PyMOL CGO cylinders between C-alpha atoms (Angstrom):
from pymol import cmd
from pymol.cgo import CYLINDER

trace = [
    CYLINDER, 84.30, 182.30, 95.35, 85.45, 179.02, 93.81, 0.3, 1, 1, 1, 1, 1, 1,
    CYLINDER, 85.45, 179.02, 93.81, 86.44, 179.03, 90.13, 0.3, 1, 1, 1, 1, 1, 1,
    CYLINDER, 86.44, 179.03, 90.13, 87.11, 175.53, 88.81, 0.3, 1, 1, 1, 1, 1, 1,
    CYLINDER, 87.11, 175.53, 88.81, 89.76, 174.89, 86.16, 0.3, 1, 1, 1, 1, 1, 1,
    CYLINDER, 89.76, 174.89, 86.16, 89.08, 172.27, 83.50, 0.3, 1, 1, 1, 1, 1, 1,
    CYLINDER, 89.08, 172.27, 83.50, 89.96, 171.44, 79.89, 0.3, 1, 1, 1, 1, 1, 1,
    CYLINDER, 89.96, 171.44, 79.89, 88.41, 173.64, 77.20, 0.3, 1, 1, 1, 1, 1, 1,
    CYLINDER, 88.41, 173.64, 77.20, 85.37, 172.05, 75.52, 0.3, 1, 1, 1, 1, 1, 1,
    CYLINDER, 85.37, 172.05, 75.52, 82.63, 173.17, 73.15, 0.3, 1, 1, 1, 1, 1, 1,
    CYLINDER, 82.63, 173.17, 73.15, 79.94, 173.70, 75.82, 0.3, 1, 1, 1, 1, 1, 1,
    CYLINDER, 79.94, 173.70, 75.82, 81.70, 176.73, 77.28, 0.3, 1, 1, 1, 1, 1, 1,
    CYLINDER, 81.70, 176.73, 77.28, 81.11, 180.41, 76.58, 0.3, 1, 1, 1, 1, 1, 1,
    CYLINDER, 81.11, 180.41, 76.58, 84.28, 181.77, 74.93, 0.3, 1, 1, 1, 1, 1, 1,
    CYLINDER, 84.28, 181.77, 74.93, 82.66, 184.81, 73.29, 0.3, 1, 1, 1, 1, 1, 1,
    CYLINDER, 82.66, 184.81, 73.29, 82.55, 187.05, 76.35, 0.3, 1, 1, 1, 1, 1, 1,
    CYLINDER, 82.55, 187.05, 76.35, 86.18, 186.54, 77.32, 0.3, 1, 1, 1, 1, 1, 1,
    CYLINDER, 86.18, 186.54, 77.32, 88.31, 189.65, 77.02, 0.3, 1, 1, 1, 1, 1, 1,
    CYLINDER, 88.31, 189.65, 77.02, 91.63, 190.19, 78.74, 0.3, 1, 1, 1, 1, 1, 1,
    CYLINDER, 91.63, 190.19, 78.74, 92.40, 193.43, 76.92, 0.3, 1, 1, 1, 1, 1, 1,
    CYLINDER, 92.40, 193.43, 76.92, 95.14, 191.90, 74.76, 0.3, 1, 1, 1, 1, 1, 1,
    CYLINDER, 95.14, 191.90, 74.76, 93.81, 191.21, 71.29, 0.3, 1, 1, 1, 1, 1, 1,
    CYLINDER, 93.81, 191.21, 71.29, 96.27, 188.40, 70.54, 0.3, 1, 1, 1, 1, 1, 1,
    CYLINDER, 96.27, 188.40, 70.54, 95.24, 186.45, 73.67, 0.3, 1, 1, 1, 1, 1, 1,
    CYLINDER, 95.24, 186.45, 73.67, 91.52, 187.12, 73.13, 0.3, 1, 1, 1, 1, 1, 1,
    CYLINDER, 91.52, 187.12, 73.13, 91.69, 186.02, 69.48, 0.3, 1, 1, 1, 1, 1, 1,
    CYLINDER, 91.69, 186.02, 69.48, 93.56, 182.87, 70.39, 0.3, 1, 1, 1, 1, 1, 1,
    CYLINDER, 93.56, 182.87, 70.39, 90.78, 181.70, 72.69, 0.3, 1, 1, 1, 1, 1, 1,
    CYLINDER, 90.78, 181.70, 72.69, 87.97, 182.80, 70.36, 0.3, 1, 1, 1, 1, 1, 1,
    CYLINDER, 87.97, 182.80, 70.36, 89.40, 181.49, 67.08, 0.3, 1, 1, 1, 1, 1, 1,
    CYLINDER, 89.40, 181.49, 67.08, 92.34, 179.09, 67.46, 0.3, 1, 1, 1, 1, 1, 1,
    CYLINDER, 92.34, 179.09, 67.46, 92.33, 177.24, 70.80, 0.3, 1, 1, 1, 1, 1, 1,
    CYLINDER, 92.33, 177.24, 70.80, 89.88, 174.52, 69.77, 0.3, 1, 1, 1, 1, 1, 1,
    CYLINDER, 89.88, 174.52, 69.77, 91.87, 173.81, 66.60, 0.3, 1, 1, 1, 1, 1, 1,
    CYLINDER, 91.87, 173.81, 66.60, 95.12, 173.58, 68.55, 0.3, 1, 1, 1, 1, 1, 1,
    CYLINDER, 95.12, 173.58, 68.55, 93.52, 171.00, 70.84, 0.3, 1, 1, 1, 1, 1, 1,
    CYLINDER, 93.52, 171.00, 70.84, 92.27, 168.94, 67.87, 0.3, 1, 1, 1, 1, 1, 1,
    CYLINDER, 92.27, 168.94, 67.87, 95.72, 169.05, 66.26, 0.3, 1, 1, 1, 1, 1, 1,
    CYLINDER, 95.72, 169.05, 66.26, 97.38, 168.09, 69.56, 0.3, 1, 1, 1, 1, 1, 1,
    CYLINDER, 97.38, 168.09, 69.56, 99.50, 171.25, 69.48, 0.3, 1, 1, 1, 1, 1, 1,
    CYLINDER, 99.50, 171.25, 69.48, 98.58, 172.28, 73.01, 0.3, 1, 1, 1, 1, 1, 1,
    CYLINDER, 98.58, 172.28, 73.01, 96.20, 171.68, 75.84, 0.3, 1, 1, 1, 1, 1, 1,
    CYLINDER, 96.20, 171.68, 75.84, 93.98, 174.55, 76.97, 0.3, 1, 1, 1, 1, 1, 1,
    CYLINDER, 93.98, 174.55, 76.97, 92.81, 174.75, 80.56, 0.3, 1, 1, 1, 1, 1, 1,
    CYLINDER, 92.81, 174.75, 80.56, 90.10, 177.25, 81.42, 0.3, 1, 1, 1, 1, 1, 1,
    CYLINDER, 90.10, 177.25, 81.42, 88.97, 178.88, 84.66, 0.3, 1, 1, 1, 1, 1, 1,
    CYLINDER, 88.97, 178.88, 84.66, 85.20, 179.10, 84.87, 0.3, 1, 1, 1, 1, 1, 1,
    CYLINDER, 85.20, 179.10, 84.87, 82.53, 181.24, 86.46, 0.3, 1, 1, 1, 1, 1, 1,
    CYLINDER, 82.53, 181.24, 86.46, 79.52, 179.07, 85.67, 0.3, 1, 1, 1, 1, 1, 1,
    CYLINDER, 79.52, 179.07, 85.67, 79.92, 178.26, 81.96, 0.3, 1, 1, 1, 1, 1, 1,
    CYLINDER, 79.92, 178.26, 81.96, 81.78, 181.50, 81.26, 0.3, 1, 1, 1, 1, 1, 1,
    CYLINDER, 81.78, 181.50, 81.26, 85.53, 181.35, 80.69, 0.3, 1, 1, 1, 1, 1, 1,
    CYLINDER, 85.53, 181.35, 80.69, 87.28, 183.91, 82.88, 0.3, 1, 1, 1, 1, 1, 1,
    CYLINDER, 87.28, 183.91, 82.88, 90.87, 182.76, 82.41, 0.3, 1, 1, 1, 1, 1, 1,
    CYLINDER, 90.87, 182.76, 82.41, 92.95, 180.24, 80.53, 0.3, 1, 1, 1, 1, 1, 1,
    CYLINDER, 92.95, 180.24, 80.53, 96.41, 178.87, 79.93, 0.3, 1, 1, 1, 1, 1, 1,
    CYLINDER, 96.41, 178.87, 79.93, 98.02, 176.59, 77.36, 0.3, 1, 1, 1, 1, 1, 1,
    CYLINDER, 98.02, 176.59, 77.36, 100.64, 173.88, 77.81, 0.3, 1, 1, 1, 1, 1, 1,
    CYLINDER, 100.64, 173.88, 77.81, 102.71, 172.07, 75.20, 0.3, 1, 1, 1, 1, 1, 1,
    CYLINDER, 102.71, 172.07, 75.20, 106.01, 170.26, 74.96, 0.3, 1, 1, 1, 1, 1, 1,
    CYLINDER, 106.01, 170.26, 74.96, 109.14, 172.11, 73.93, 0.3, 1, 1, 1, 1, 1, 1,
    CYLINDER, 109.14, 172.11, 73.93, 112.88, 172.05, 74.33, 0.3, 1, 1, 1, 1, 1, 1,
    CYLINDER, 112.88, 172.05, 74.33, 115.47, 174.69, 74.93, 0.3, 1, 1, 1, 1, 1, 1,
    CYLINDER, 115.47, 174.69, 74.93, 119.06, 174.76, 73.68, 0.3, 1, 1, 1, 1, 1, 1,
    CYLINDER, 119.06, 174.76, 73.68, 121.30, 174.05, 76.66, 0.3, 1, 1, 1, 1, 1, 1,
    CYLINDER, 121.30, 174.05, 76.66, 123.46, 177.09, 75.92, 0.3, 1, 1, 1, 1, 1, 1,
    CYLINDER, 123.46, 177.09, 75.92, 120.47, 179.37, 76.60, 0.3, 1, 1, 1, 1, 1, 1,
    CYLINDER, 120.47, 179.37, 76.60, 120.04, 178.24, 80.22, 0.3, 1, 1, 1, 1, 1, 1,
    CYLINDER, 120.04, 178.24, 80.22, 122.28, 179.59, 82.99, 0.3, 1, 1, 1, 1, 1, 1,
    CYLINDER, 122.28, 179.59, 82.99, 125.58, 177.79, 83.51, 0.3, 1, 1, 1, 1, 1, 1,
    CYLINDER, 125.58, 177.79, 83.51, 124.62, 176.51, 86.99, 0.3, 1, 1, 1, 1, 1, 1,
    CYLINDER, 124.62, 176.51, 86.99, 121.69, 174.66, 85.36, 0.3, 1, 1, 1, 1, 1, 1,
    CYLINDER, 121.69, 174.66, 85.36, 123.78, 173.44, 82.43, 0.3, 1, 1, 1, 1, 1, 1,
    CYLINDER, 123.78, 173.44, 82.43, 126.28, 171.85, 84.82, 0.3, 1, 1, 1, 1, 1, 1,
    CYLINDER, 126.28, 171.85, 84.82, 123.55, 169.64, 86.29, 0.3, 1, 1, 1, 1, 1, 1,
    CYLINDER, 123.55, 169.64, 86.29, 122.45, 168.30, 82.89, 0.3, 1, 1, 1, 1, 1, 1,
    CYLINDER, 122.45, 168.30, 82.89, 124.17, 165.48, 80.98, 0.3, 1, 1, 1, 1, 1, 1,
    CYLINDER, 124.17, 165.48, 80.98, 126.44, 166.91, 78.25, 0.3, 1, 1, 1, 1, 1, 1,
    CYLINDER, 126.44, 166.91, 78.25, 124.83, 164.67, 75.63, 0.3, 1, 1, 1, 1, 1, 1,
    CYLINDER, 124.83, 164.67, 75.63, 121.63, 166.74, 75.83, 0.3, 1, 1, 1, 1, 1, 1,
    CYLINDER, 121.63, 166.74, 75.83, 122.03, 169.61, 73.36, 0.3, 1, 1, 1, 1, 1, 1,
    CYLINDER, 122.03, 169.61, 73.36, 118.36, 170.49, 73.77, 0.3, 1, 1, 1, 1, 1, 1,
    CYLINDER, 118.36, 170.49, 73.77, 116.82, 170.20, 77.21, 0.3, 1, 1, 1, 1, 1, 1,
    CYLINDER, 116.82, 170.20, 77.21, 113.23, 168.96, 77.51, 0.3, 1, 1, 1, 1, 1, 1,
    CYLINDER, 113.23, 168.96, 77.51, 110.73, 171.42, 78.96, 0.3, 1, 1, 1, 1, 1, 1,
    CYLINDER, 110.73, 171.42, 78.96, 107.05, 172.35, 79.03, 0.3, 1, 1, 1, 1, 1, 1,
    CYLINDER, 107.05, 172.35, 79.03, 105.90, 175.55, 77.36, 0.3, 1, 1, 1, 1, 1, 1,
    CYLINDER, 105.90, 175.55, 77.36, 103.35, 177.63, 79.22, 0.3, 1, 1, 1, 1, 1, 1,
    CYLINDER, 103.35, 177.63, 79.22, 102.42, 179.33, 75.96, 0.3, 1, 1, 1, 1, 1, 1,
    CYLINDER, 102.42, 179.33, 75.96, 99.59, 181.62, 76.99, 0.3, 1, 1, 1, 1, 1, 1,
    CYLINDER, 99.59, 181.62, 76.99, 98.07, 182.71, 80.27, 0.3, 1, 1, 1, 1, 1, 1,
    CYLINDER, 98.07, 182.71, 80.27, 95.25, 185.25, 80.33, 0.3, 1, 1, 1, 1, 1, 1,
    CYLINDER, 95.25, 185.25, 80.33, 92.60, 186.50, 82.74, 0.3, 1, 1, 1, 1, 1, 1,
    CYLINDER, 92.60, 186.50, 82.74, 89.39, 188.30, 81.84, 0.3, 1, 1, 1, 1, 1, 1,
    CYLINDER, 89.39, 188.30, 81.84, 89.77, 191.99, 82.68, 0.3, 1, 1, 1, 1, 1, 1,
    CYLINDER, 89.77, 191.99, 82.68, 86.56, 191.90, 84.75, 0.3, 1, 1, 1, 1, 1, 1,
    CYLINDER, 86.56, 191.90, 84.75, 88.26, 189.49, 87.20, 0.3, 1, 1, 1, 1, 1, 1,
    CYLINDER, 88.26, 189.49, 87.20, 91.60, 191.24, 87.67, 0.3, 1, 1, 1, 1, 1, 1,
    CYLINDER, 91.60, 191.24, 87.67, 92.81, 192.21, 91.12, 0.3, 1, 1, 1, 1, 1, 1,
    CYLINDER, 92.81, 192.21, 91.12, 91.70, 188.95, 92.77, 0.3, 1, 1, 1, 1, 1, 1,
    CYLINDER, 91.70, 188.95, 92.77, 95.02, 187.09, 92.31, 0.3, 1, 1, 1, 1, 1, 1,
    CYLINDER, 95.02, 187.09, 92.31, 93.34, 184.72, 89.87, 0.3, 1, 1, 1, 1, 1, 1,
    CYLINDER, 93.34, 184.72, 89.87, 96.28, 185.01, 87.45, 0.3, 1, 1, 1, 1, 1, 1,
    CYLINDER, 96.28, 185.01, 87.45, 98.45, 183.64, 90.23, 0.3, 1, 1, 1, 1, 1, 1,
    CYLINDER, 98.45, 183.64, 90.23, 95.92, 180.84, 90.79, 0.3, 1, 1, 1, 1, 1, 1,
    CYLINDER, 95.92, 180.84, 90.79, 96.08, 179.96, 87.07, 0.3, 1, 1, 1, 1, 1, 1,
    CYLINDER, 96.08, 179.96, 87.07, 99.88, 179.96, 87.15, 0.3, 1, 1, 1, 1, 1, 1,
    CYLINDER, 99.88, 179.96, 87.15, 100.01, 177.71, 90.21, 0.3, 1, 1, 1, 1, 1, 1,
    CYLINDER, 100.01, 177.71, 90.21, 97.56, 175.29, 88.61, 0.3, 1, 1, 1, 1, 1, 1,
    CYLINDER, 97.56, 175.29, 88.61, 99.69, 175.18, 85.44, 0.3, 1, 1, 1, 1, 1, 1,
    CYLINDER, 99.69, 175.18, 85.44, 102.91, 174.64, 87.40, 0.3, 1, 1, 1, 1, 1, 1,
    CYLINDER, 102.91, 174.64, 87.40, 101.33, 171.85, 89.44, 0.3, 1, 1, 1, 1, 1, 1,
    CYLINDER, 101.33, 171.85, 89.44, 100.20, 170.08, 86.24, 0.3, 1, 1, 1, 1, 1, 1,
    CYLINDER, 100.20, 170.08, 86.24, 103.69, 170.47, 84.76, 0.3, 1, 1, 1, 1, 1, 1,
    CYLINDER, 103.69, 170.47, 84.76, 105.31, 169.12, 87.90, 0.3, 1, 1, 1, 1, 1, 1,
    CYLINDER, 105.31, 169.12, 87.90, 102.97, 166.12, 88.12, 0.3, 1, 1, 1, 1, 1, 1,
    CYLINDER, 102.97, 166.12, 88.12, 103.48, 165.23, 84.44, 0.3, 1, 1, 1, 1, 1, 1,
    CYLINDER, 103.48, 165.23, 84.44, 107.26, 165.50, 84.83, 0.3, 1, 1, 1, 1, 1, 1,
    CYLINDER, 107.26, 165.50, 84.83, 107.23, 163.00, 87.69, 0.3, 1, 1, 1, 1, 1, 1,
    CYLINDER, 107.23, 163.00, 87.69, 105.72, 160.08, 85.82, 0.3, 1, 1, 1, 1, 1, 1,
    CYLINDER, 105.72, 160.08, 85.82, 104.72, 160.76, 82.21, 0.3, 1, 1, 1, 1, 1, 1,
    CYLINDER, 104.72, 160.76, 82.21, 107.00, 163.14, 80.29, 0.3, 1, 1, 1, 1, 1, 1,
    CYLINDER, 107.00, 163.14, 80.29, 110.50, 164.25, 81.17, 0.3, 1, 1, 1, 1, 1, 1,
    CYLINDER, 110.50, 164.25, 81.17, 110.85, 168.00, 81.54, 0.3, 1, 1, 1, 1, 1, 1,
    CYLINDER, 110.85, 168.00, 81.54, 113.53, 169.92, 83.40, 0.3, 1, 1, 1, 1, 1, 1,
    CYLINDER, 113.53, 169.92, 83.40, 111.78, 173.30, 83.34, 0.3, 1, 1, 1, 1, 1, 1,
    CYLINDER, 111.78, 173.30, 83.34, 108.73, 175.34, 82.44, 0.3, 1, 1, 1, 1, 1, 1,
    CYLINDER, 108.73, 175.34, 82.44, 109.36, 177.92, 79.73, 0.3, 1, 1, 1, 1, 1, 1,
    CYLINDER, 109.36, 177.92, 79.73, 107.35, 181.09, 79.08, 0.3, 1, 1, 1, 1, 1, 1,
    CYLINDER, 107.35, 181.09, 79.08, 107.71, 183.66, 76.31, 0.3, 1, 1, 1, 1, 1, 1,
    CYLINDER, 107.71, 183.66, 76.31, 106.21, 186.83, 77.78, 0.3, 1, 1, 1, 1, 1, 1,
    CYLINDER, 106.21, 186.83, 77.78, 104.02, 188.86, 75.44, 0.3, 1, 1, 1, 1, 1, 1,
    CYLINDER, 104.02, 188.86, 75.44, 105.08, 192.20, 76.89, 0.3, 1, 1, 1, 1, 1, 1,
    CYLINDER, 105.08, 192.20, 76.89, 106.73, 193.96, 79.86, 0.3, 1, 1, 1, 1, 1, 1,
    CYLINDER, 106.73, 193.96, 79.86, 103.62, 193.49, 82.01, 0.3, 1, 1, 1, 1, 1, 1,
    CYLINDER, 103.62, 193.49, 82.01, 103.73, 189.71, 81.49, 0.3, 1, 1, 1, 1, 1, 1,
    CYLINDER, 103.73, 189.71, 81.49, 107.47, 189.65, 82.12, 0.3, 1, 1, 1, 1, 1, 1,
    CYLINDER, 107.47, 189.65, 82.12, 107.00, 191.49, 85.42, 0.3, 1, 1, 1, 1, 1, 1,
    CYLINDER, 107.00, 191.49, 85.42, 104.30, 188.95, 86.40, 0.3, 1, 1, 1, 1, 1, 1,
    CYLINDER, 104.30, 188.95, 86.40, 106.62, 185.99, 85.84, 0.3, 1, 1, 1, 1, 1, 1,
    CYLINDER, 106.62, 185.99, 85.84, 109.56, 187.68, 87.55, 0.3, 1, 1, 1, 1, 1, 1,
    CYLINDER, 109.56, 187.68, 87.55, 107.43, 187.89, 90.73, 0.3, 1, 1, 1, 1, 1, 1,
    CYLINDER, 107.43, 187.89, 90.73, 107.29, 184.09, 90.72, 0.3, 1, 1, 1, 1, 1, 1,
    CYLINDER, 107.29, 184.09, 90.72, 111.06, 183.59, 90.29, 0.3, 1, 1, 1, 1, 1, 1,
    CYLINDER, 111.06, 183.59, 90.29, 111.14, 182.88, 86.58, 0.3, 1, 1, 1, 1, 1, 1,
    CYLINDER, 111.14, 182.88, 86.58, 114.61, 183.58, 85.21, 0.3, 1, 1, 1, 1, 1, 1,
    CYLINDER, 114.61, 183.58, 85.21, 115.00, 185.72, 82.10, 0.3, 1, 1, 1, 1, 1, 1,
    CYLINDER, 115.00, 185.72, 82.10, 117.10, 184.18, 79.33, 0.3, 1, 1, 1, 1, 1, 1,
    CYLINDER, 117.10, 184.18, 79.33, 119.04, 185.98, 76.61, 0.3, 1, 1, 1, 1, 1, 1,
    CYLINDER, 119.04, 185.98, 76.61, 116.44, 184.82, 74.08, 0.3, 1, 1, 1, 1, 1, 1,
    CYLINDER, 116.44, 184.82, 74.08, 113.71, 186.83, 75.84, 0.3, 1, 1, 1, 1, 1, 1,
    CYLINDER, 113.71, 186.83, 75.84, 112.10, 183.65, 77.10, 0.3, 1, 1, 1, 1, 1, 1,
    CYLINDER, 112.10, 183.65, 77.10, 111.94, 182.92, 80.81, 0.3, 1, 1, 1, 1, 1, 1,
    CYLINDER, 111.94, 182.92, 80.81, 112.15, 179.65, 82.69, 0.3, 1, 1, 1, 1, 1, 1,
    CYLINDER, 112.15, 179.65, 82.69, 111.63, 178.03, 86.05, 0.3, 1, 1, 1, 1, 1, 1,
    CYLINDER, 111.63, 178.03, 86.05, 113.37, 174.74, 86.78, 0.3, 1, 1, 1, 1, 1, 1,
    CYLINDER, 113.37, 174.74, 86.78, 111.33, 171.73, 87.76, 0.3, 1, 1, 1, 1, 1, 1,
    CYLINDER, 111.33, 171.73, 87.76, 113.55, 171.53, 90.85, 0.3, 1, 1, 1, 1, 1, 1,
    CYLINDER, 113.55, 171.53, 90.85, 112.29, 174.96, 91.93, 0.3, 1, 1, 1, 1, 1, 1,
    CYLINDER, 112.29, 174.96, 91.93, 108.71, 173.99, 91.13, 0.3, 1, 1, 1, 1, 1, 1,
    CYLINDER, 108.71, 173.99, 91.13, 109.12, 170.74, 93.09, 0.3, 1, 1, 1, 1, 1, 1,
    CYLINDER, 109.12, 170.74, 93.09, 109.86, 172.76, 96.22, 0.3, 1, 1, 1, 1, 1, 1,
    CYLINDER, 109.86, 172.76, 96.22, 106.39, 174.33, 95.89, 0.3, 1, 1, 1, 1, 1, 1,
    CYLINDER, 106.39, 174.33, 95.89, 104.57, 171.01, 95.77, 0.3, 1, 1, 1, 1, 1, 1,
    CYLINDER, 104.57, 171.01, 95.77, 106.77, 168.54, 97.64, 0.3, 1, 1, 1, 1, 1, 1,
    CYLINDER, 106.77, 168.54, 97.64, 104.87, 166.71, 100.32, 0.3, 1, 1, 1, 1, 1, 1,
]
cmd.load_cgo(trace, "trace")
């Protein structure tokens, strides 16, 4: 089955979405539209008809250079005390659609958007995530995200480029 991913808009059914994590459900139901209006994040949704079955958010961020591993620091100019990145703030899948690798599909779509933006529009050396819990951390570890001392995780744009290089 094909589930398109598009920007969140008012014509979509948000009410039925439930991933089983109250914070992620409430974000979509109550806050996502406001964050879009305020330009705090973009929200991309995976659809089954007009029903939202998954979503993720992207926004700009930076990370103090001392938080990234030394081998990454060495490749960055010393004048950058904070390194530009993209925050994959939330990623959630409706519990009725689990077990179909759709979370992976959402992640790949997000990484591809981040990579494309970093090529021509906004400099970013990595994608950062801040896992909600151990389950989320385990998910990102499967896709080679590196855990930082801060609890956040990151994947360099160089690593992401290898996924999408033509």
